[in-house]
C-alpha positions as CSV (number, residue, x, y, z in Angstrom):
1,M,121.2,96.6,97.8
2,R,119.3,93.2,96.5
3,D,117.1,92.5,93.8
4,G,113.5,92.7,94.2
5,G,113.0,89.7,92.3
6,G,114.6,87.5,95.1
7,Q,117.9,86.7,93.4
8,G,121.5,86.2,95.3
9,R,124.3,88.1,95.7
10,F,126.0,88.5,91.9
11,N,129.3,89.5,90.5
12,A,128.6,92.5,88.2
13,A,132.3,91.6,86.8
14,V,130.6,88.5,85.5
15,L,127.0,88.9,85.1
16,Y,127.0,91.9,82.8
17,A,129.7,90.8,80.3
18,V,126.7,89.0,78.1
19,A,123.2,89.6,77.7
20,V,121.3,88.9,80.9
21,V,118.0,87.0,81.3
22,V,117.6,85.9,85.0
23,V,114.3,84.3,86.1
24,A,113.3,84.3,89.8
25,T,111.8,80.8,90.5
26,P,109.6,80.5,93.5
27,V,111.4,79.0,96.4
28,W,109.0,76.4,97.0
29,A,109.5,74.9,93.2
30,S,112.9,74.2,94.1
31,R,112.6,72.7,97.7
32,S,110.4,69.6,97.1
33,G,110.6,67.3,94.5
34,T,107.2,65.9,95.9
35,R,105.8,69.0,95.2
36,V,106.8,68.9,91.3
37,A,105.5,64.9,91.4
38,A,102.2,66.4,92.8
39,A,102.0,69.0,90.0
40,H,102.4,66.1,87.1
41,A,99.8,63.8,88.9
42,S,97.3,66.6,88.9
43,K,97.5,67.8,85.3
44,A,94.3,65.5,84.2
45,V,92.6,67.8,87.3
46,S,93.9,71.0,86.1
47,A,92.5,70.6,82.7
48,N,89.1,70.9,84.2
49,L,90.0,74.2,85.6
50,K,88.4,77.5,84.5
51,N,91.2,80.2,84.8
52,L,89.9,83.9,84.7
53,R,92.7,86.4,84.7
54,H,91.4,89.8,86.4
55,V,92.9,93.2,86.1
56,V,91.9,95.2,89.1
57,L,90.1,98.6,88.3
58,S,90.2,101.5,90.7
59,G,87.7,101.0,93.6
60,Q,87.0,97.1,92.9
61,T,87.0,94.7,96.2
62,L,87.9,91.2,96.3
63,T,84.3,90.7,97.9
64,A,82.4,92.5,94.7
65,I,84.7,90.4,92.2
66,L,83.8,87.0,94.0
67,Q,80.4,87.7,94.2
68,N,80.2,88.8,90.8
69,H,81.2,85.2,90.1
70,G,78.9,83.6,92.0
71,L,80.5,83.1,95.3
72,R,78.3,84.0,98.5
73,R,79.3,86.5,101.1
74,R,80.4,84.0,103.9
75,E,82.7,82.2,101.3
76,V,84.0,85.2,100.2
77,A,85.1,86.3,103.9
78,Q,86.7,82.9,104.3
79,W,88.8,83.4,101.1
80,D,89.6,86.9,102.1
81,A,90.5,85.6,105.5
82,A,92.9,83.2,103.9
83,M,94.1,86.2,101.9
84,Q,95.2,87.8,105.0
85,R,96.8,85.0,106.7
86,A,99.4,84.5,103.9
87,A,100.4,88.3,104.5
88,G,101.5,87.3,108.1
89,P,100.9,88.2,111.4
90,G,101.0,92.0,112.0
91,A,101.1,93.0,108.3
92,A,98.7,95.4,107.1
93,R,95.6,94.1,105.6
94,V,96.1,92.8,101.5
95,L,93.5,95.2,99.9
96,L,92.9,95.0,95.9
97,A,95.0,97.6,94.1
98,P,94.2,99.2,90.4
99,D,96.3,97.3,87.8
100,H,97.2,94.4,89.7
101,V,96.3,91.0,88.2
102,L,93.8,88.4,90.4
103,T,93.7,85.1,88.5
104,L,90.9,82.7,89.7
105,Q,90.5,79.1,89.4
106,F,86.9,77.7,89.2
107,D,86.5,73.8,89.0
108,K,82.7,74.4,88.5
109,P,80.5,77.4,88.2
110,G,80.3,79.5,91.5
111,R,83.0,77.0,93.1
112,L,86.3,78.8,93.5
113,A,89.1,76.3,93.6
114,A,92.1,78.6,93.9
115,L,93.2,82.5,93.9
116,N,95.9,84.1,93.0
117,Y,96.7,87.6,93.6
118,E,100.1,89.6,93.1
119,V,100.3,91.6,96.1
120,D,103.2,94.1,95.1
121,D,106.3,93.8,92.5
122,H,107.7,91.2,94.3
123,N,105.2,88.7,96.0
124,R,101.9,87.1,95.3
125,V,99.4,85.5,97.7
126,I,98.3,81.9,96.5
127,V,94.9,80.6,98.3
128,E,93.9,76.9,97.5
129,R,90.9,74.7,98.3
130,D,92.3,71.9,100.4
131,G,89.0,69.7,101.1
132,K,87.2,71.9,103.3
133,Q,90.0,73.8,104.2
134,L,91.7,76.9,102.3
135,R,95.4,76.9,102.4
136,S,97.5,79.8,101.5
137,R,101.1,81.2,101.3
138,L,103.0,84.0,100.0
139,E,105.8,83.4,97.5
140,P,108.0,85.3,95.2
141,L,106.5,86.3,91.7
142,S,108.6,84.7,89.0
143,V,110.2,87.5,87.4
144,K,112.4,88.0,84.3
145,V,115.2,90.9,84.2
146,T,116.9,91.9,81.6
147,V,119.7,94.5,81.6
148,V,118.3,97.8,79.6
149,G,119.4,101.2,78.7
150,A,118.4,104.8,77.9
151,Q,120.0,108.2,77.1
152,G,119.2,111.6,76.5
153,I,119.9,114.9,75.9
154,V,118.5,118.0,78.2
155,E,116.2,120.6,77.1
156,K,114.5,122.3,79.7
157,N,115.6,119.8,82.7
158,F,116.9,116.7,83.9
159,H,113.5,115.1,84.9
160,L,111.7,116.1,81.7
161,A,114.5,115.0,79.4
162,A,115.0,111.7,81.2
163,R,111.1,111.0,81.1
164,S,111.4,111.8,77.5
165,A,113.9,109.2,76.9
166,G,111.6,106.4,78.7
167,I,113.3,106.3,81.8
168,P,110.9,105.3,84.5
169,D,110.6,108.0,87.5
170,R,112.2,105.3,89.8
171,V,115.2,105.2,87.5
172,I,115.4,108.8,87.7
173,S,114.9,108.9,91.4
174,Q,118.0,106.4,91.8
175,M,120.2,108.2,89.7
176,A,119.7,111.1,91.7
177,D,120.3,109.5,94.9
178,I,123.4,107.7,93.7
179,L,124.8,110.7,91.9
180,G,123.6,113.6,94.3
181,W,126.8,113.9,96.1
182,E,128.9,113.9,93.0
183,F,126.8,116.1,91.0
184,D,124.5,119.3,91.6
185,F,121.3,118.5,89.6
186,R,120.4,122.5,90.1
187,S,123.3,123.1,87.7
188,V,122.1,121.0,84.9
189,R,122.1,122.9,81.5
190,R,120.4,122.7,78.2
191,G,122.9,120.3,75.9
192,D,124.0,118.1,78.9
193,R,124.0,114.8,78.3
194,F,123.1,111.6,80.0
195,R,123.1,108.0,79.9
196,V,121.8,104.9,82.2
197,V,121.7,101.4,82.4
198,Y,119.3,99.4,84.6
199,E,117.4,96.5,85.3
200,R,113.9,96.0,83.6
201,R,111.9,93.3,85.5
202,V,108.6,91.7,83.5
203,T,106.4,89.0,85.0
204,S,106.3,85.7,83.4
205,D,102.7,86.8,81.8
206,G,104.4,90.3,80.3
207,R,103.4,92.9,83.0
208,V,105.9,95.1,83.5
209,L,106.9,95.7,87.1
210,S,108.7,98.5,88.7
211,P,112.6,98.6,87.6
212,G,115.4,97.1,89.5
213,K,118.7,98.4,90.3
214,V,120.6,101.1,87.9
215,L,123.7,99.1,87.4
216,A,125.5,102.4,85.8
217,A,125.0,106.2,85.3
218,E,126.5,108.8,83.5
219,I,126.0,112.8,83.5
220,R,128.2,114.7,80.8
221,T,128.3,118.2,81.3
222,P,131.1,120.8,79.1
223,R,133.0,120.8,82.1
224,R,133.0,117.6,83.8
225,T,131.8,113.9,83.6
226,T,130.3,112.4,86.4
227,Q,129.8,108.5,86.5
228,A,128.7,105.9,89.0
229,F,128.7,102.0,88.7
230,Y,127.0,99.4,90.9
231,Y,129.9,97.1,92.1
232,D,129.1,93.8,94.6
233,D,132.7,93.1,96.0
234,G,131.5,89.8,97.4
235,V,130.2,91.1,100.7
236,E,127.6,93.8,99.3
237,G,126.8,95.6,96.7
238,T,127.3,99.4,96.5
239,Y,128.1,102.1,94.2
240,V,131.5,103.5,93.2
241,D,132.7,106.5,91.1
242,V,135.0,105.6,88.3
243,N,138.1,105.3,90.1
244,G,136.9,102.8,92.3
245,R,135.8,104.7,95.3
246,V,132.9,104.1,97.1
247,L,130.2,106.7,97.0
248,A,129.1,106.2,100.8
249,Q,125.6,107.2,100.8
250,S,125.2,108.0,104.3
251,F,122.6,110.2,103.6
252,L,120.3,110.8,100.7
253,R,120.6,114.2,98.9
254,Y,116.7,114.2,98.2
255,P,114.5,112.9,101.2
256,V,111.7,112.5,98.4
257,E,112.0,110.7,95.3
258,F,113.8,113.2,92.5
259,T,111.3,116.2,92.0
260,R,111.6,119.9,91.7
261,I,113.1,122.1,94.2
262,S,110.9,124.8,94.8
263,S,112.9,127.0,97.7
264,V,116.6,126.7,98.0
265,Y,118.6,127.1,101.1
266,S,119.1,130.9,102.0
267,H,119.9,133.0,105.2
268,K,117.3,135.2,104.7
269,R,113.9,134.9,102.8
270,F,110.6,136.9,102.3
271,H,108.2,134.8,104.3
272,P,104.9,134.4,102.2
273,I,102.7,134.2,105.4
274,L,104.2,136.4,107.6
275,H,105.2,138.8,105.2
276,Y,108.6,139.5,106.5
277,A,112.4,138.7,105.8
278,R,113.6,135.7,108.2
279,A,116.2,133.0,107.9
280,H,115.3,130.2,105.8
281,H,117.2,127.3,106.8
282,G,116.7,124.2,105.1
283,V,115.5,123.2,101.2
284,D,111.8,123.1,100.2
285,F,111.1,120.2,98.0
286,A,107.6,120.7,96.1
287,A,105.8,117.3,95.4
288,P,102.1,116.3,95.4
289,P,100.4,115.8,98.5
290,G,100.8,112.3,100.0
291,T,104.2,111.9,98.5
292,P,106.0,109.6,100.7
293,V,108.9,111.1,102.6
294,R,112.3,109.3,103.2
295,A,114.6,109.3,106.1
296,A,117.9,110.7,104.7
297,G,119.9,108.2,106.8
298,D,119.9,105.5,109.3
299,G,119.3,107.3,113.0
300,V,116.8,107.5,116.0
301,V,113.9,109.5,115.7
302,E,114.0,112.6,117.9
303,W,110.6,114.4,117.4
304,A,107.7,112.8,115.6
305,G,104.6,115.1,115.6
306,R,103.3,118.8,115.9
307,N,105.7,121.3,116.3
308,G,104.3,124.7,115.7
309,D,104.9,126.7,112.4
310,Y,106.5,123.3,111.3
311,G,103.3,121.5,111.3
312,N,103.6,117.7,111.6
313,H,107.5,117.3,112.1
314,V,109.9,114.7,112.3
315,A,113.7,115.0,113.4
316,I,116.1,112.2,113.3
317,K,119.4,111.9,115.0
318,H,122.3,110.3,113.1
319,G,125.0,110.3,115.1
320,D,128.1,112.3,115.0
321,G,126.4,115.4,115.9
322,W,124.3,115.2,112.3
323,V,120.4,115.6,112.8
324,T,117.8,115.6,109.9
325,T,114.4,117.5,110.0
326,Y,111.3,117.2,107.8
327,S,108.4,119.7,108.4
328,H,105.0,120.4,107.0
329,L,104.2,116.9,106.8
330,R,100.3,115.6,106.0
331,G,101.1,113.0,108.5
332,V,103.7,111.0,110.8
333,A,104.2,107.3,109.8
334,R,102.0,105.0,111.9
335,G,104.1,104.2,115.3
336,L,107.1,106.4,114.5
337,H,108.0,107.7,118.1
338,P,110.9,109.5,119.6
339,G,113.5,106.7,120.5
340,M,112.5,104.5,117.6
341,A,115.4,103.5,115.1
342,V,115.0,104.0,111.3
343,R,117.0,102.9,108.2
344,Q,118.0,105.1,105.0
345,G,114.9,105.2,102.9
346,Q,112.3,104.3,105.4
347,V,109.0,106.2,104.9
348,I,108.5,108.1,108.0
349,G,105.6,110.8,106.8
350,W,104.0,112.3,103.7
351,V,104.4,115.7,102.0
352,G,101.8,117.9,103.2
353,Q,100.8,121.6,104.0
354,T,100.6,121.9,107.9
355,G,102.0,124.6,110.0
356,L,103.1,127.7,108.2
357,A,103.0,126.4,104.4
358,T,101.8,128.0,101.6
359,G,101.4,125.1,99.3
360,P,102.2,121.2,99.7
361,H,106.3,120.6,100.2
362,L,108.5,119.1,102.1
363,H,111.1,121.5,104.2
364,F,114.0,119.9,104.9
365,A,116.7,120.7,107.2
366,L,120.5,119.6,107.8
367,F,122.3,120.3,111.1
368,R,125.9,119.7,112.7
369,N,126.2,120.0,116.5
370,G,123.4,122.3,116.2
371,A,124.8,124.6,113.5
372,Y,122.7,124.7,110.3
373,L,124.2,123.5,107.1
374,N,122.9,123.7,103.2
375,P,121.6,120.3,102.6
376,L,122.2,120.7,98.9
377,T,125.9,121.3,99.2
378,A,127.0,119.9,102.6
379,S,129.4,117.1,102.5
380,V,128.6,114.3,104.8
381,S,130.1,111.3,103.8
382,F,133.6,110.3,103.2
383,K,135.0,108.1,100.4
384,H,136.9,105.0,100.5
385,A,138.3,102.7,97.7
386,V,137.3,99.1,96.8
387,R,139.2,96.5,98.5
388,D,139.8,94.8,95.4
389,P,140.7,97.4,92.2
390,H,141.8,94.7,90.1
391,R,138.1,93.2,90.2
392,F,136.4,96.5,90.1
393,Q,138.2,97.3,87.0
394,L,137.0,94.3,85.1
395,A,133.4,95.0,86.4
396,K,133.5,98.7,85.6
397,A,134.8,97.7,81.8
398,D,131.7,95.4,81.5
399,L,129.5,98.5,82.8
400,L,131.3,100.9,80.5
401,Q,130.6,98.5,77.5
402,H,126.7,98.5,78.4
403,L,126.8,102.3,78.5
404,A,128.6,102.7,75.2
405,N,125.8,100.4,73.4
406,V,123.0,102.6,74.7
407,P,120.8,103.3,71.8
408,R,119.6,106.6,71.1
409,A,116.1,106.8,70.9
410,A,114.0,109.6,69.7
411,N,110.5,110.2,71.1
412,A,110.8,107.2,73.6
413,A,107.3,105.8,74.8
414,P,106.5,107.2,78.6
415,A,107.5,104.8,81.3
416,E,105.1,102.8,82.7
417,P,103.5,103.9,85.9
418,I,105.0,102.2,89.1
419,V,102.3,101.2,91.4
420,L,102.7,101.7,95.8
421,A,103.5,98.3,97.0
422,A,100.2,97.0,99.2
423,L,102.7,95.3,101.4
424,P,104.5,97.2,104.6
425,P,107.8,98.2,104.4
426,A,109.3,95.4,106.6
427,R,107.7,92.6,103.9
428,R,109.1,94.4,100.6
429,Q,112.2,93.6,99.3
430,N,112.9,97.4,98.0
431,V,112.1,99.9,100.4
432,V,110.0,102.5,98.7
433,S,108.3,102.9,95.5
434,L,105.8,106.0,94.2
435,T,102.5,105.9,92.7
436,Q,103.2,108.1,89.9
């Protein structure tokens, strides 16, 4: 896993021993001394620029905003075209999204000198006037990363308790993904306790972004304690259990970001539309229409399209006889077709109600050599120990200390909403985030 702020690989054993503040500096700032010198030389000119910071409202367009500041339609089209060029060839159009920040610089009334738009939580587009031309570029946001933690006690269910503790939905989903093969979240009971330490990401002007990695997570029940730790062995960061065994997440337990399960696996269930009992091989995940559906693991698409009672349907072969299917989708991701390779976490469609479905949900099924398996209980991965147990013990000790220092916060404020990134997944540094 990689940090969305564009940082390099790091050693958890060293990094989390102290309070952490990391600033991801735009690449261009460190590459060229000429640019830095030019920036100092242009201070006098910059002083005459008028900066306007605009938080985009729902339904607002770049055309409307720029015309409101005196730009003609032809000029607006030129600035928009320059913005699209920065996103790169083949990328989806960069469209303004609610709550994202657009900064405009004017050198005189009605004459735009530069614009700066935060495309998503990781990148911004900068367009600048250079004589008669407009030059544009895409660069990483300058982001401050701090380590924060939260804990809570379950009253009704895990999701509500975590949100009440102020934990963002994305972190809750990460906890479910990380611990999902070690802990059955359906078994959570009142009084169970949980703690989590994760990365909080904030822009240089104070805007809270979607959180980064979960660094340590724990759930305590009267019967057992389940823990997971983020560990970088010098090759690639991964999650390990308390004994230093890698939690090889060959499949995601939850192909939609963590949400309630409306109907569990069974061999016989009364069908609400057909009005007779028939086998229900799979799990129904209730979620709002349009919720992104993720590939549970790396594989090759076997089916992508309409499939009778299953409605819009995707099947993915994962090798060694494993197949996952995703049914009743509102739509299949553009370009998804049989024979196409997909990665774990890649968005393959959206929750819908197509085929024989009484409400919006994802029907998720798991097969091994053609036989049905319960996705919630099947074991589909093997653990292996970390390569350097001593190094892991140092890292774990630091993260355990962070867990121990997590404050008890009563009535924590609700977590900030996460905005779906405007760039396509291939251009994002993280795979998926949901609009809450």
